[in-house]
N, C-alpha and C positions, 0 to 999 in steps of 0.2 A: 504494500500500500504506500503510495507516494504521498508526500506532504507531511506537515506537522500534525500532531495529534489534535490540536485545536482546529485545524482546517478540515478535518475529516468528520463525517457523520458518526453518530453513535453506532449505527450498523457497521460501518467500516472499522471502527475501533473494536467492536465485539468480534467481527470476523478475523481481525488481526490476531486476537488472542486465541480464538478457537482453532485456527489452522495449526497451532502447535500442539493441540491435544491428541494423544495417541488414540487411534481407533476411529477418529472422525474423518470422514471423507467429504470433500466438497464437490459440487456440481451444479447444474442448472436445476431449479426446482421443477417438480412434476407438473405444477400448475402453469409453468411457463413464465412466471414473473419472479425475477430475482435469482438469488443464489440459495442453494440448499446445503445442509449438513446432514450426513447420514451416519448411522452407527449400525454395524452388522447388516448393512444393506437396506435398512429402513430409514426413510427420511424422518428426522425429528425436529428440524428447524428450517424455516424459510425466511430469509432476509429479503422481504419484498421491496422495500424502499429504504431510504435513509432514515425514515421515521417510524417504520412499522415492521414487525416480525410475527410469524406464527410459529408456535412451539407445541409439539405433541407430547403431552404428559400421559400418565395413566388416568383413566376415568376415576378410579378410586381416589387418587391424589387430588384431582380437581374437585371432586365432590366433598372431600374433607376440608379443603382449604379455599373453597370458592369465595367465601365472604372476605377472608383476609386478602386474597388476590385482588378481588374487585375493589376493596377499600384502599388498596395501595394507590389507586388512581392511574396506574400504569398498565394494568392488565384487564383485558376484556374477557369475561368468562361467559360461556353459553351453556345453559342447562343441558345435560346429557351429552356434552361434547368433550373429547379429550384434547382437542386443539384449542389453545388460548392465543389471544393476540396481545402482544406487548408493544406499547406505544413508546418509541425510542426518542423522546423529546428532551431527555435530561441524561446526565451522566449516571445518576442514580438508577434510571431505567435500564441502562446498559449493564450495570452491576446486578440488577435483579435478573435480567435475561441470562447472564453468565451463571448465576446461582441456579436458576431454574433449568438450564441446560444440563447441569450435573444430574438433576433429578430425572430429566428426560432420558439420559443415557441409562440410568438404572431401570426406568420403565421399558426401554427398548430391549433390554436383556431378555424379556419375556416375549415370545413370538405372538404377533397379532396381525390380523388382516389389514391391508392398506386402507387408508381412509383419506379422502381429499382434505387439504387444508381449508381454512375458512376463506381464503382468497377465491377459491373455486365455487363457493356457495354464497348465497345472499347473506349479508351480514351488516350490522350497523357499523358505520364508519365514524360516528361522532364520538367525541371524548366523553367518557362516563363522568357524571357529576357525583361527587362524593360530599355528603353533608359534613361540615366541620362542626363538631360539638365541643 
């Protein structure tokens, strides 16, 4: 990745870290938009734009932590879906994505059928509103 860290998008900074992780392979995402990271042949991360990524976790993980993920203000969770969308508009969001990618690798160790990311399906694009109390 060329340029200074400040001149790169959060997605580019995340990608620069992930390419060094053993077992992760990069390529074009199956949805045709952006770059993918795969583990054991299964896509677990799509970096669609400089500001948005889809990550495939386990459904159990998403169901257990859906409220925490949604309240972060950086993660869009859809009921019954193992793909979540991470909004990469801050450095903190990039750190969240890196942490969640570790969990996605654990989830990918269990075989499961392919499922299209949210980019290929209708989904909300608006930023979630989190009430501050």
